[in-house]
Structure formats: structure tokens, C-alpha cells
C-alpha positions as CSV (number, residue, x, y, z in Angstrom):
1,X,33.0,-23.1,-49.1
2,X,32.8,-19.2,-50.2
3,X,28.9,-20.2,-51.1
4,X,28.3,-22.3,-47.6
5,X,29.9,-19.1,-45.9
6,X,27.0,-16.9,-48.2
7,X,24.1,-19.0,-47.8
8,X,24.4,-18.9,-44.1
9,X,24.8,-15.1,-43.9
10,X,22.2,-14.5,-46.6
11,X,20.0,-17.1,-44.0
12,X,20.3,-15.3,-41.0
13,X,19.8,-12.2,-42.8
14,X,16.7,-13.2,-43.8
15,X,15.3,-14.4,-40.5
16,X,16.6,-11.0,-38.8
17,X,14.5,-9.5,-41.6
18,X,11.6,-11.7,-40.9
19,X,11.9,-11.6,-37.3
20,X,12.0,-7.6,-37.1
21,X,9.4,-6.8,-39.6
22,X,7.2,-9.3,-37.6
23,X,8.1,-8.3,-34.3
24,X,7.2,-4.6,-35.5
25,X,3.8,-5.9,-36.3
26,X,3.0,-7.4,-33.6
27,X,3.8,-4.3,-30.9
28,X,1.5,-2.2,-32.7
29,X,-2.0,-4.0,-31.5
30,X,-0.5,-4.4,-28.1
31,X,0.2,-0.8,-27.7
32,X,-3.1,-0.2,-28.7
33,X,-4.8,-2.7,-26.4
34,X,-2.7,-1.1,-23.4
35,X,-3.6,2.3,-24.4
36,X,-7.2,1.7,-25.2
37,X,-7.4,0.4,-21.6
38,X,-5.8,3.0,-20.4
39,X,-8.5,5.4,-21.5
40,X,-11.2,3.1,-20.0
41,X,-9.1,3.0,-16.8
42,X,-9.5,6.9,-16.9
43,X,-13.1,7.1,-18.0
44,X,-14.2,4.1,-15.6
45,X,-12.5,6.5,-12.2
46,X,-13.3,9.6,-13.2
47,X,-14.6,11.5,-10.3
48,X,-18.3,13.6,-10.5
49,X,-16.9,17.1,-10.8
50,X,-13.3,16.8,-11.1
51,X,-11.5,19.0,-13.8
52,X,-8.1,18.4,-14.9
53,X,-6.4,20.7,-17.7
54,X,-6.0,19.2,-21.1
55,X,-2.5,19.7,-21.3
56,X,-2.0,17.0,-18.0
57,X,-4.0,14.5,-19.9
58,X,-2.3,14.5,-22.5
59,X,0.7,14.7,-21.0
60,X,-0.4,10.8,-19.2
61,X,-1.6,9.9,-22.7
62,X,1.9,10.5,-24.3
63,X,3.8,9.2,-21.4
64,X,1.7,5.9,-21.1
65,X,2.3,5.2,-24.8
66,X,5.7,5.3,-24.1
67,X,5.7,2.9,-21.4
68,X,3.0,0.6,-23.6
69,X,5.2,0.9,-26.5
70,X,8.1,0.3,-24.1
71,X,6.6,-3.1,-22.4
72,X,5.9,-4.3,-26.2
73,X,8.9,-3.6,-27.5
74,X,10.8,-5.6,-25.0
75,X,7.9,-8.5,-25.7
76,X,9.2,-8.4,-29.3
77,X,12.3,-8.1,-28.7
78,X,12.9,-11.5,-26.5
79,X,10.7,-13.1,-29.5
80,X,13.5,-12.5,-31.9
81,X,14.6,-15.7,-31.1
82,X,11.2,-17.1,-32.4
83,X,9.4,-14.7,-34.8
84,X,11.8,-15.7,-37.6
85,X,11.5,-19.2,-37.8
86,X,7.4,-20.2,-37.3
87,X,4.9,-20.5,-39.4
88,X,2.3,-17.5,-39.8
89,X,-0.3,-19.8,-37.9
90,X,2.3,-20.2,-34.8
91,X,2.9,-16.8,-35.0
92,X,-0.7,-16.0,-34.8
93,X,-1.0,-17.8,-31.7
94,X,2.0,-16.3,-30.2
95,X,0.0,-12.5,-30.8
96,X,-3.0,-13.6,-29.1
97,X,-0.8,-15.1,-26.3
98,X,0.8,-12.0,-25.6
99,X,-2.1,-10.0,-26.2
100,X,-4.4,-11.7,-23.4
101,X,-1.5,-11.3,-20.9
102,X,-0.9,-8.1,-21.6
103,X,-4.8,-7.0,-21.1
104,X,-5.5,-9.1,-18.5
105,X,-2.2,-7.8,-16.3
106,X,-3.7,-4.1,-17.5
107,X,-7.4,-5.1,-16.9
108,X,-5.8,-6.0,-13.2
109,X,-4.2,-2.8,-12.5
110,X,-7.3,-1.5,-13.3
111,X,-9.2,-3.0,-10.6
112,X,-6.3,-2.8,-8.1
113,X,-6.0,0.9,-8.5
114,X,-10.0,1.1,-7.6
115,X,-9.3,-1.1,-4.2
116,X,-6.1,0.8,-3.1
117,X,-5.8,3.4,-4.8
118,X,-2.4,2.8,-6.7
119,X,-1.3,0.6,-10.0
120,X,-0.4,-2.6,-8.7
121,X,2.1,-2.5,-5.7
122,X,3.9,-5.2,-3.7
123,X,0.6,-6.0,-1.9
124,X,-0.4,-8.3,-5.5
125,X,1.6,-10.8,-3.8
126,X,-0.7,-11.5,-0.9
127,X,-2.8,-13.4,-3.4
128,X,-0.8,-16.6,-2.4
129,X,0.2,-15.3,0.8
130,X,-3.3,-14.7,2.1
131,X,-6.0,-17.3,2.7
132,X,-5.9,-17.6,-0.9
133,X,-9.1,-19.4,-0.8
134,X,-10.8,-15.9,1.0
135,X,-9.3,-13.8,-1.4
136,X,-10.6,-15.5,-4.7
137,X,-14.1,-15.9,-3.1
138,X,-14.2,-12.1,-2.4
139,X,-13.0,-11.1,-5.4
140,X,-15.6,-12.8,-7.3
141,X,-18.1,-11.7,-4.8
142,X,-16.7,-8.2,-5.0
143,X,-15.7,-7.2,-8.5
144,X,-16.9,-7.9,-12.4
145,X,-15.3,-10.7,-12.9
146,X,-17.4,-12.3,-15.7
147,X,-17.7,-8.7,-17.5
148,X,-13.7,-8.8,-16.9
149,X,-12.9,-11.3,-18.5
150,X,-15.5,-11.0,-21.3
151,X,-13.7,-7.6,-22.0
152,X,-10.5,-9.6,-21.8
153,X,-11.2,-12.0,-24.7
154,X,-12.8,-9.1,-26.7
155,X,-9.8,-6.8,-26.4
156,X,-7.8,-9.9,-27.3
157,X,-9.7,-11.0,-30.0
158,X,-9.1,-7.0,-31.7
159,X,-5.9,-7.1,-31.3
160,X,-5.8,-10.5,-33.2
161,X,-7.5,-9.2,-35.8
162,X,-5.7,-5.6,-36.0
163,X,-2.5,-7.9,-36.1
164,X,-4.3,-10.0,-39.2
165,X,-5.0,-7.2,-40.9
166,X,-2.0,-5.3,-40.3
167,X,-0.1,-8.1,-42.0
168,X,-2.2,-8.5,-44.6
169,X,-1.9,-4.7,-45.6
170,X,2.0,-4.5,-44.9
171,X,3.0,-7.9,-45.9
172,X,5.7,-8.2,-43.1
173,X,7.9,-11.0,-45.1
174,X,7.7,-9.1,-48.9
175,X,11.1,-7.5,-48.0
176,X,12.8,-11.2,-48.3
177,X,11.6,-11.5,-51.8
178,X,14.1,-8.0,-52.8
179,X,18.1,-9.2,-54.0
180,X,19.8,-6.5,-52.5
181,X,21.5,-7.3,-50.3
182,X,22.6,-4.1,-48.9
183,X,18.7,-3.0,-49.0
184,X,18.2,-6.1,-46.7
185,X,20.8,-4.9,-44.0
186,X,20.0,-1.7,-44.0
187,X,16.6,-2.3,-42.8
188,X,17.6,-4.7,-40.1
189,X,20.0,-2.0,-38.7
190,X,17.1,0.4,-39.1
191,X,14.2,-1.8,-37.4
192,X,16.9,-3.3,-34.9
193,X,17.5,0.4,-33.7
194,X,13.9,1.4,-33.6
195,X,12.8,-2.0,-31.4
196,X,15.8,-1.1,-29.2
197,X,15.1,2.7,-28.6
198,X,11.5,1.5,-28.6
199,X,12.2,-1.2,-26.0
200,X,14.4,1.9,-23.7
201,X,11.1,4.3,-24.1
202,X,13.1,7.5,-25.4
203,X,15.7,8.2,-27.8
204,X,18.0,10.8,-26.4
205,X,17.7,10.8,-22.4
206,X,17.8,8.2,-19.8
207,X,15.4,4.9,-20.3
208,X,12.2,5.5,-18.4
209,X,12.0,4.2,-15.0
210,X,9.4,4.5,-12.2
211,X,10.4,8.1,-11.7
212,X,8.8,8.7,-14.8
213,X,5.9,7.6,-13.9
214,X,5.4,11.0,-12.4
215,X,4.3,13.6,-15.0
216,X,1.8,16.1,-13.3
217,X,0.8,17.2,-9.9
218,X,-2.2,15.2,-10.1
219,X,-1.5,11.6,-8.3
220,X,-4.4,10.6,-9.9
221,X,-3.3,11.0,-13.1
222,X,0.2,10.1,-12.2
223,X,-1.4,6.7,-11.2
224,X,-3.1,6.3,-14.6
225,X,0.3,6.5,-16.5
226,X,1.4,2.7,-15.8
227,X,0.1,-0.3,-17.8
228,X,-0.4,-3.6,-15.7
229,X,2.7,-5.3,-17.1
230,X,5.4,-2.1,-16.2
231,X,3.1,-2.0,-13.0
232,X,3.9,-5.7,-11.8
233,X,7.6,-5.5,-13.1
234,X,8.4,-2.4,-10.1
235,X,6.1,-4.2,-7.6
236,X,8.3,-7.3,-8.1
237,X,11.6,-4.7,-7.7
238,X,10.1,-3.5,-4.9
239,X,9.6,-7.0,-3.2
240,X,12.9,-8.3,-4.0
241,X,15.0,-5.6,-2.5
242,X,12.7,-5.4,0.3
243,X,13.3,-9.3,1.3
244,X,17.2,-8.9,0.6
245,X,18.8,-7.8,4.0
246,X,21.9,-9.0,3.1
247,X,23.5,-5.1,2.7
248,X,22.3,-2.8,5.6
249,X,22.5,0.5,3.5
250,X,20.2,-0.7,0.7
251,X,17.5,2.0,2.0
252,X,19.9,4.4,3.2
253,X,21.0,4.6,-0.3
254,X,17.9,4.6,-1.9
255,X,16.7,7.9,0.5
256,X,19.6,9.7,-0.9
257,X,22.5,9.6,1.8
258,X,26.0,7.8,1.5
259,X,25.3,6.5,5.1
260,X,23.3,6.3,8.5
261,X,25.6,8.8,10.2
262,X,24.4,11.2,7.1
263,X,21.1,10.5,7.6
264,X,21.5,10.9,11.5
265,X,23.4,13.8,11.3
266,X,20.2,15.6,9.2
267,X,17.7,14.8,12.4
268,X,20.3,16.6,14.4
269,X,21.5,13.3,16.0
270,X,24.4,12.1,17.5
271,X,26.5,10.4,14.2
272,X,30.3,9.4,15.5
273,X,29.7,5.8,14.5
274,X,26.9,3.6,14.1
275,X,26.8,2.5,17.6
276,X,25.9,6.1,18.9
277,X,23.2,6.0,15.7
278,X,21.2,3.2,17.3
279,X,21.6,4.4,20.7
280,X,20.0,7.6,19.9
281,X,17.0,5.8,18.0
282,X,16.3,3.8,21.2
283,X,16.9,6.6,23.9
284,X,14.0,8.0,25.9
285,X,13.1,10.3,28.4
286,X,13.0,9.1,32.1
287,X,9.4,8.8,33.1
288,X,7.9,11.0,36.2
289,X,9.4,9.5,39.1
290,X,6.3,6.7,40.7
291,X,5.1,5.8,37.2
292,X,3.2,2.3,37.1
293,X,2.0,0.0,34.4
294,X,-1.2,0.6,33.3
295,X,-2.5,-2.3,30.6
296,X,-2.4,-1.4,27.2
297,X,-5.6,-2.8,24.8
298,X,-4.6,-1.8,21.1
299,X,-7.5,-2.2,18.4
300,X,-6.3,-2.2,14.7
301,X,-9.5,-1.7,13.0
302,X,-9.9,-3.3,9.6
303,X,-10.7,-0.3,6.6
304,X,-11.0,2.3,9.4
305,X,-11.4,5.0,7.6
306,X,-11.2,8.4,8.6
307,X,-13.7,10.3,6.2
308,X,-16.7,8.6,7.1
309,X,-16.3,10.5,10.8
310,X,-16.2,14.1,8.8
311,X,-20.2,13.1,8.3
312,X,-21.2,12.0,11.7
313,X,-24.4,12.9,12.9
314,X,-27.9,11.9,14.0
315,X,-29.0,11.8,10.6
316,X,-25.9,10.1,8.7
317,X,-24.8,8.0,12.0
318,X,-21.7,5.8,11.4
319,X,-20.3,5.7,14.7
320,X,-23.1,4.1,16.9
321,X,-22.0,3.9,20.8
322,X,-18.3,5.2,19.8
323,X,-19.6,9.0,19.2
324,X,-20.3,9.5,23.2
325,X,-16.8,8.4,24.0
326,X,-14.8,10.6,22.2
327,X,-15.9,13.4,24.5
328,X,-13.2,12.3,26.6
329,X,-11.2,11.2,24.6
330,X,-7.7,12.1,22.7
331,X,-8.9,11.7,19.0
332,X,-6.2,12.7,16.4
333,X,-8.2,13.9,13.5
334,X,-5.1,14.8,10.9
335,X,-3.6,10.9,10.5
336,X,-2.3,8.4,7.9
337,X,-2.2,4.5,8.1
338,X,1.7,3.1,7.2
339,X,0.1,0.9,4.4
340,X,-2.8,0.9,2.1
341,X,-2.7,-3.0,3.5
342,X,-3.7,-4.8,6.5
343,X,-0.6,-7.3,6.8
344,X,2.1,-4.5,5.3
345,X,0.6,-2.1,8.2
346,X,0.4,-4.5,10.9
347,X,4.0,-5.4,10.5
348,X,5.0,-1.6,10.3
349,X,2.9,-1.1,13.5
350,X,4.3,-3.9,15.4
351,X,8.2,-3.8,14.0
352,X,8.9,-0.8,12.8
353,X,9.5,-1.5,9.5
354,X,9.2,0.4,6.3
355,X,10.1,-3.3,4.7
356,X,7.1,-5.7,4.1
357,X,6.7,-8.3,4.2
358,X,9.0,-8.6,6.5
359,X,8.0,-12.1,9.1
360,X,7.4,-14.4,6.1
361,X,10.8,-15.4,5.4
362,X,13.6,-16.3,8.2
363,X,13.2,-13.0,9.8
364,X,10.1,-14.1,11.3
365,X,11.8,-17.0,13.0
366,X,13.8,-14.5,14.7
367,X,13.0,-12.4,17.3
368,X,12.6,-9.0,16.6
369,X,13.8,-7.0,19.8
370,X,11.8,-3.8,19.7
371,X,8.8,-5.2,18.3
372,X,5.7,-4.2,20.1
373,X,5.1,-7.2,22.2
374,X,8.8,-8.3,23.0
375,X,9.0,-4.6,24.5
376,X,6.0,-4.9,26.6
377,X,6.8,-8.4,27.4
378,X,10.7,-7.2,29.0
379,X,8.6,-4.4,30.5
380,X,6.9,-7.3,32.5
381,X,3.4,-7.4,30.7
382,X,1.2,-10.6,29.5
383,X,0.7,-10.4,25.8
384,X,-2.3,-11.5,24.3
385,X,-3.1,-10.9,19.7
386,X,-7.1,-11.4,19.5
387,X,-8.6,-11.7,16.3
388,X,-12.2,-12.5,14.6
389,X,-10.1,-13.5,11.8
390,X,-7.8,-17.1,11.5
391,X,-4.3,-16.6,12.8
392,X,-2.9,-19.0,10.4
393,X,-3.4,-15.9,7.9
394,X,0.0,-14.8,6.7
395,X,1.2,-17.2,9.5
396,X,0.4,-15.0,12.3
397,X,0.0,-18.2,14.4
398,X,3.7,-19.1,14.0
399,X,5.8,-15.6,14.0
400,X,3.3,-13.3,16.5
401,X,4.9,-16.2,19.0
402,X,8.2,-15.6,18.3
403,X,7.6,-12.0,18.3
404,X,6.5,-11.6,21.8
405,X,3.4,-12.5,22.1
406,X,2.3,-15.2,25.2
407,X,-1.4,-16.4,23.2
408,X,-2.9,-16.4,20.0
409,X,-6.5,-16.4,19.9
410,X,-8.8,-16.3,16.6
411,X,-11.7,-17.1,15.1
412,X,-11.1,-20.4,15.4
413,X,-10.5,-20.3,19.6
414,X,-13.5,-17.8,19.5
415,X,-15.6,-20.3,17.7
416,X,-14.5,-23.0,20.2
417,X,-15.8,-20.5,23.1
418,X,-19.1,-19.1,21.5
419,X,-19.8,-22.2,19.4
420,X,-23.0,-20.5,18.1
421,X,-20.6,-18.2,16.3
422,X,-20.6,-18.7,12.5
423,X,-16.9,-19.1,10.8
424,X,-17.3,-16.8,7.1
425,X,-14.9,-16.0,4.6
426,X,-12.6,-14.3,6.8
427,X,-13.5,-15.4,10.1
428,X,-16.3,-14.9,13.0
429,X,-18.0,-11.5,13.6
430,X,-16.7,-8.3,15.5
431,X,-18.7,-9.2,18.3
432,X,-17.1,-12.2,19.4
433,X,-13.8,-10.6,19.6
434,X,-15.3,-8.1,22.2
435,X,-17.2,-10.5,24.1
436,X,-14.3,-12.3,25.1
437,X,-12.1,-9.4,25.5
438,X,-14.6,-7.8,28.3
439,X,-14.6,-11.3,30.2
440,X,-11.1,-11.6,30.0
441,X,-10.0,-8.4,31.3
442,X,-12.4,-8.9,34.2
443,X,-10.0,-11.6,34.8
444,X,-6.8,-10.3,34.7
445,X,-4.8,-10.6,38.2
446,X,-4.6,-6.9,39.2
447,X,-1.2,-7.4,39.9
448,X,0.2,-8.4,36.1
449,X,-0.2,-5.9,33.3
450,X,-1.7,-7.2,30.3
451,X,-1.1,-6.0,26.5
452,X,-3.7,-7.1,24.1
453,X,-3.5,-6.0,20.3
454,X,-6.9,-6.8,18.9
455,X,-7.3,-7.2,15.1
456,X,-10.8,-6.8,13.9
457,X,-12.2,-8.1,10.1
458,X,-16.0,-7.8,9.9
459,X,-15.7,-4.4,8.2
460,X,-14.1,-5.7,4.9
461,X,-15.5,-7.1,1.5
462,X,-17.8,-8.6,0.7
463,X,-19.4,-6.5,3.9
464,X,-21.4,-9.3,4.9
465,X,-23.1,-8.6,8.9
466,X,-25.0,-11.0,11.4
467,X,-28.4,-12.0,10.3
468,X,-29.7,-10.3,13.0
469,X,-28.0,-6.6,12.7
470,X,-30.5,-4.5,12.6
471,X,-29.4,-1.5,9.4
472,X,-29.3,1.9,10.5
473,X,-31.1,4.4,7.8
474,X,-28.7,7.8,6.9
475,X,-29.7,10.2,4.8
476,X,-26.9,9.7,1.8
477,X,-27.4,13.8,0.9
478,X,-25.3,14.2,3.9
479,X,-22.0,12.1,2.3
480,X,-20.0,14.7,0.8
481,X,-17.3,12.5,-0.2
482,X,-17.7,10.4,-3.6
483,X,-20.5,8.3,-4.3
484,X,-19.9,6.5,-7.4
485,X,-19.1,3.0,-5.6
486,X,-21.9,-0.1,-5.7
487,X,-20.6,-1.2,-2.1
488,X,-20.8,2.6,-0.7
489,X,-24.0,1.8,1.5
490,X,-23.0,-1.8,2.8
491,X,-19.4,-0.7,3.1
492,X,-21.0,2.4,5.3
493,X,-23.0,-0.6,7.5
494,X,-20.3,-2.8,8.0
495,X,-18.4,0.9,9.1
496,X,-20.8,1.3,11.4
497,X,-21.0,-2.0,13.1
498,X,-17.6,-2.2,14.0
499,X,-17.1,0.8,15.1
500,X,-20.3,0.5,17.0
501,X,-19.0,-2.8,18.3
502,X,-15.6,-0.7,19.7
503,X,-18.0,1.6,21.1
504,X,-20.1,-0.8,23.5
505,X,-16.7,-2.0,24.6
506,X,-15.5,1.4,25.5
507,X,-18.4,2.8,27.1
508,X,-18.5,-0.7,29.4
509,X,-15.1,-0.6,30.2
510,X,-15.1,2.6,31.3
511,X,-17.9,1.7,34.2
512,X,-15.4,-0.7,35.7
513,X,-12.2,-0.1,38.1
514,X,-10.0,-1.4,35.8
515,X,-10.4,1.6,33.6
516,X,-8.6,3.7,35.6
517,X,-5.5,1.3,35.0
518,X,-5.7,1.0,31.4
519,X,-5.1,3.0,28.1
520,X,-7.1,1.8,25.1
521,X,-6.4,2.8,21.8
522,X,-7.7,2.2,18.5
523,X,-6.4,2.8,14.8
524,X,-7.6,1.7,11.0
525,X,-5.0,-0.3,9.3
526,X,-5.5,1.9,6.4
527,X,-8.6,3.6,3.9
528,X,-11.2,1.6,1.6
529,X,-11.7,1.4,-1.7
530,X,-15.9,2.2,-1.6
531,X,-14.7,5.7,-0.4
532,X,-13.6,7.1,-3.4
533,X,-10.0,7.7,-5.7
534,X,-9.6,10.8,-4.2
535,X,-8.4,12.2,-7.3
536,X,-9.3,16.2,-6.4
537,X,-6.4,17.6,-4.8
538,X,-9.0,19.3,-2.5
539,X,-9.3,15.8,-1.3
540,X,-6.1,14.0,-1.5
541,X,-5.1,14.4,1.8
542,X,-7.8,12.6,2.8
543,X,-6.7,9.6,0.7
544,X,-4.8,7.7,3.4
545,X,-6.2,9.0,6.5
546,X,-7.7,6.9,9.5
547,X,-8.8,7.9,13.0
548,X,-6.3,7.1,15.8
549,X,-7.8,7.7,19.2
550,X,-6.7,7.3,22.7
551,X,-8.9,6.6,26.3
552,X,-7.6,6.4,29.5
553,X,-8.6,8.3,33.2
554,X,-7.6,11.9,33.2
555,X,-5.5,12.2,29.9
556,X,-3.9,15.2,28.6
557,X,-4.0,15.7,25.1
558,X,-2.0,18.3,24.7
559,X,-2.0,20.0,21.2
560,X,-1.3,18.4,18.1
561,X,-4.6,16.4,17.8
562,X,-5.0,18.3,14.4
563,X,-1.6,17.9,13.0
564,X,-0.1,15.5,10.9
565,X,0.5,12.1,12.2
566,X,0.8,8.5,11.6
567,X,1.1,4.7,12.2
568,X,4.6,5.5,13.4
569,X,3.8,8.4,16.3
570,X,1.5,5.2,18.2
571,X,3.3,3.5,20.0
572,X,6.3,6.1,20.7
573,X,3.1,7.8,22.2
574,X,1.3,4.9,24.0
575,X,4.5,3.1,25.7
576,X,5.4,6.0,27.9
577,X,1.9,6.5,28.8
578,X,1.5,3.0,30.0
579,X,4.4,2.8,32.0
580,X,7.3,1.7,29.2
581,X,10.4,3.5,29.4
582,X,13.0,1.3,27.6
583,X,13.2,-0.9,24.3
584,X,10.8,0.7,21.7
585,X,12.3,2.6,19.0
586,X,11.7,5.8,17.8
587,X,9.9,5.6,15.2
588,X,8.2,8.7,15.3
589,X,7.0,11.4,18.0
590,X,4.8,11.3,21.3
591,X,1.7,13.3,20.3
592,X,0.5,14.0,23.6
593,X,3.6,15.6,24.4
594,X,3.1,19.8,23.5
595,X,4.7,21.0,20.7
596,X,7.1,23.4,20.8
597,X,7.2,26.4,18.6
598,X,10.1,25.2,17.1
599,X,10.4,21.3,17.1
600,X,12.9,19.9,16.5
601,X,13.2,17.3,13.3
602,X,12.3,14.1,15.2
603,X,9.6,15.7,16.7
604,X,8.6,17.8,13.6
605,X,4.7,17.4,12.6
606,X,4.3,15.4,9.7
607,X,3.1,11.9,8.7
608,X,4.7,8.8,6.7
609,X,3.2,6.9,4.3
610,X,6.2,3.4,4.2
611,X,5.4,3.4,0.8
612,X,7.8,6.6,0.4
613,X,5.2,9.4,0.7
614,X,5.2,12.2,3.2
615,X,2.5,14.9,4.5
616,X,2.7,18.0,6.2
617,X,0.8,20.8,6.9
618,X,1.0,21.8,3.6
619,X,0.3,19.0,1.2
620,X,1.7,15.4,0.6
621,X,4.2,14.1,-1.7
622,X,6.8,11.2,-3.0
623,X,10.3,11.6,-1.1
624,X,12.9,12.7,-3.0
625,X,10.3,13.9,-5.8
626,X,9.6,17.8,-5.6
627,X,7.3,17.7,-9.2
628,X,5.0,14.9,-6.9
629,X,3.9,18.0,-4.0
630,X,0.9,18.5,-3.8
631,X,-0.8,21.4,-1.7
632,X,-4.1,20.6,0.6
633,X,-7.3,23.0,0.6
634,X,-6.7,23.8,4.0
635,X,-3.7,25.9,3.4
636,X,-3.5,29.4,1.6
637,X,-1.5,28.8,-2.1
638,X,0.8,31.3,-1.1
639,X,2.1,29.1,1.9
640,X,1.7,25.7,-0.2
641,X,5.4,24.7,-1.4
642,X,7.1,21.7,-1.6
643,X,10.0,22.0,1.4
644,X,13.4,20.6,0.8
645,X,14.4,20.7,4.4
646,X,10.9,18.3,5.4
647,X,11.6,16.2,2.9
648,X,15.1,15.4,3.9
649,X,14.4,14.9,7.3
650,X,12.0,12.4,6.0
651,X,14.3,10.7,4.0
652,X,16.4,10.4,7.1
653,X,13.5,9.3,8.9
654,X,12.6,6.4,6.5
655,X,16.1,5.5,6.0
656,X,17.1,5.4,9.6
657,X,14.1,2.7,10.2
658,X,15.2,0.5,7.0
659,X,18.4,0.8,8.6
660,X,17.2,-0.5,11.5
661,X,15.9,-3.5,10.5
662,X,18.7,-4.1,7.7
663,X,21.5,-4.0,10.5
664,X,19.7,-6.4,13.0
665,X,18.0,-8.7,11.4
666,X,20.5,-9.8,8.4
667,X,22.7,-12.7,8.9
């Protein structure tokens, strides 16, 4: 009996030792491959002329190495159930498969950063939720797929070759031949604890977590820290948290408040109980006596970045017929999008939600009372959603009708109305939107106000244009932004096309009698990858900027056109202008009201990016993270520093928007 127990213990000890040594030999090539990709990513995206302290680059390399070691050690630890018992050949196959997975995820992360200016986040799951075929076609057309696969194969082969070399040199199984059980036990304990600490990422401090991705004041450098594996893990965590509406206070606590009452107190709102807080979020000033409802037409322009407008001139025309219309418009030039993707921005605008995707599940099957279209409908409007894309994308054809749109007109409807229209990857050309809208507005009864939400599509990869479109020559020396992207010029062409189409509609509509009774507004859903990565601090404030323009008869634009603002402010501005005085949430501030010298917290001139970033006149930062603050070029350095009060108030705004969604929609 004793001999049997001894043999069993010896077998287990042998297995533990073999597995641990094999795990460590497996970890090394994984860490090397991930680190090589990080250095390649830095070199690939390093903007021309960008300078960073060597200490910052070293900090990024070290922190990235720690995350590489963390994910590789976790893989090694999980494989301890397998590695002790398999043959050397099977072990090699395990290494090859794991190396290919890790390498591919990090290469995807590289290209994802190039597109969205951020490591992999929850938007990545859109590949299954969007029109998957269209997404894959765009990826094939717009990314170096073949070269990426060849690089993945080469890095995987290199990892396997390095592993084989280490096995030959170290011979991790040789320690099994020692007769000293004590030596084996000591090696097992040391190797196991080393593996555990590697998986933790640190010896003394708390385990490496998301907040440890910030190691410099440069967001560009910080974005180089995560490998694809850890970025995907955090993206999954964010998505899981956002989809669970059971706890109304999840977002409140994440923003550092013990309750919504505490968040309301930080904003100077009534906060005796939850009902009082909710009432304050939906309280509005009374409109002037005799105010009438006006038509409201809102354009969400695909990839309509603000940067090209900075360089607009006759020799560098990116606006076309829109340019002269800005003379009589309210143009907000210091304006940020809510998200980096179309669908998240669409949800943020329509539902005032920092939680996304919100309407793909059960929440989308129930009316959201404060949704833009529901508010307009309750105010007596006829509501229309019009897009040159396919309404089946993200289930919009179902969701939008639940959320207050009487009609949804998409590419298929436009193709039926205009048989000559060509259906491309993402839909029909934007020109058919404006042709349809012009006809529809002319036919609208005068006694029934109309609210139209328009989503354009043409200014989207792969940047195709109608065959008869005449591309506009430009003096590219006047482009003062980054010029490393191969798609810069094609993107500027589709940008001009979409903007010119909008301008043509505005010009024609301003000549009609309806213009006196209509408010027109336009913004971009997000910036676009072709215009750079915005690594330099002097350019960082441009990374989320999109235009926001309002046209109307005898507009009074106020004094906020150059102050920081964002998507959350749009319908808080547009609804009072159109004559709607109830039902919508105070997601932001009214940009047409003169800003007082001492603005209250609910009307402070700041911008909010709904992934948890904010921007004021001095700089931008991640909520709750003073170390992430980066100055903008427009402010003297003596005035440029993290403002704890601004951060607290923005965290409170974010928390209450999150709480409003959760407390209203959870079952």
C-alpha cells in the first residue's frame, strides 16, 4: 500500500514537473512573438515627425512585455492539465496552434487600431452583428489581408522554431531523471509560483488590470501597450457588463459614486430620492409663448470628420456646395462624436445611452420613452428614418419602428423608387437619399410636422463613387494633417461627394417656403482612419472631432460655437429650437443658449466621449484617471492641468445617463 502511494505521488510529481517546465518553454516564444508585433505596430503607425521621450517608449515596451507575459503565463497555466501527459509532437502542435491564435489576435489588434484609433474594443463584435458579408468584403478590399496572413504564418513558424530550439537546448524533461524527490519538489514549487506571478503580472502590487494600460501621457503610446489577447478580453468584459441591466447602479459605482443620489449632488441637482433625480434629468425650461413646432431634419453623415474642413479652400475643396451654406448656419467647430463606430454613435444619439449595443437584445423590443423618435411622435410629429444603407443592418428595420419611427426607408426602398440606382456593398449612393427627401418634404402636409433622421453611407470604405462622379483635383500640399494612409485621397473624394450632396440639398431647400418652418442639422457619426492616428499632443484633440451644423431661418447662434461640445448636446439643443418642450432627457446642454460667465455643472462647456473620455478647454482625459490627461495646443501650459472638479462632474453625468437606462429598462 505504501509503495502504491509512493508511486502515485512520484508520478504526480513527475507530471507536475514536466508540465511546468514545458509551460515555461512554451511561454517564451509567445512573449517574443507578441513583443515583436508591438514593436512593429509602433513602427508602422509612428507618425512622421512625431517625437516621444525614450523613457516613455521604454515604459510602453516594459508594460507591454508584462501584459505579454501575463497572457502567455495564463495559457501555460491552463495547459497544465494537458502538457504533462502529451508527447513531444503533440506539444509542438499545441505551441503552433496557440502561437497562431495569439499572433492573429495581435495582428487584428494592429489593424483595428489603424481603423478606430484604439485597441480592440466592444465594437469588434459588430463583425457578427453588422452585415457580415459587407464587413468581410470591406476588410478584403481595404486591408492587406494576404500580407497579414503571410506575416502571421511567418511569426507562427518563428515561434515554433524558437520553441524547438529551446527544447533542444534546455531539455525541460531532463529534470525528471533526478532521483532526489526534494529537488523535484523545490523546482515544482518555484516554477509554479513563478508561473502564478507571471500570470498576475507583478510580484508585490495588485494584478495587472485595465488601468495599468496607461503608463505615459501619450494616448498613442498607451494604445501600444495591450496585445490582441488582453484587448479582446477587456472588450468582452465591457460588452458583458453593458448588456447586464439587472443592477441599475453598475455604471454609477464604476464612475466612483455610491448611489445616483451622490452623482446628482455632484451636479447640483435635487437628490432627496431616485424619483427626484429622474425628474431633474427630464426637467426643461418652458418655451416662449406662441412657439410653434417646426419640421426637424437631422443628418448623421458617415465618417464626417471635422479635420478636412480646417483646410477648405478653392484649391483644396472638400465641401462643394455646402461651403456657402455655412455663412448663415450655426457651425460648432469644437465638437466630438459619442463613439468611434456608426451603430454606437447612432444609439448614443437616439437613446442618450453610454451603454451599447443596447437595442440588439430584449431592450430593443420595448419602447424607450426618451428615444428621439418617441419624443417627437409624442409631440405630434410624423417620424421617418431614411438611409442609403440596408435597414436590416443591426436589426434597424425592427428596432427603429419600436422606438418611434413611423417609417423606415432604406436602400431597397430607394432602389424600388429609382430603378437606375445601383446597390453596392453598403447600399445605394447618397444622392438618392437627397432626391427622395426633396420630394418627400415637398409633399408633407403643412399641418403635420415631420421629423426625419437621415443616415448616409457612401463615405465609407472601400470609398467607391458613382461612375459618373467627377473627382475634384486638390493641391495636397494644403493638407496639413497626416498623409501616411493609402486611402487618404480616395477618402477625401468620397468625403467631398457626401458633403457636396448635403450642400446641394440645403441650398435647394433654403429657397423653398418650408425653410422658414424647418430646422436642419448635420453631424458626423465618427472620425475616419484615413486622417491619421493623432499621436502628437497638439493633434490629439482632433481624434474624435466631427462637425455639428444647424441651419434655420433667423437663427441666433449664441457664444458657444468654439467651445467643447459633443453628440450628447445635440437634441438638447434641437428640440427646444423645433418647439418640443417635454419628454427628452437632459443628456447635454443647449448650445444656442448664451453661456453665462459662471456656468452651472449641467451646462459646463465640455465634451464627452461615451467610452469614458472627456475634454475641456484645456485638454482631454479618461474619466477618473488624472494620469491620462493630455493638454491641447490651444492653451498655454500654465493653464493646462487635470481638473478634478471637471472630472467629478463628467463622471456624474456619465453615471446618471447609465443609471437612467438601467433603471428604466431592466426587468
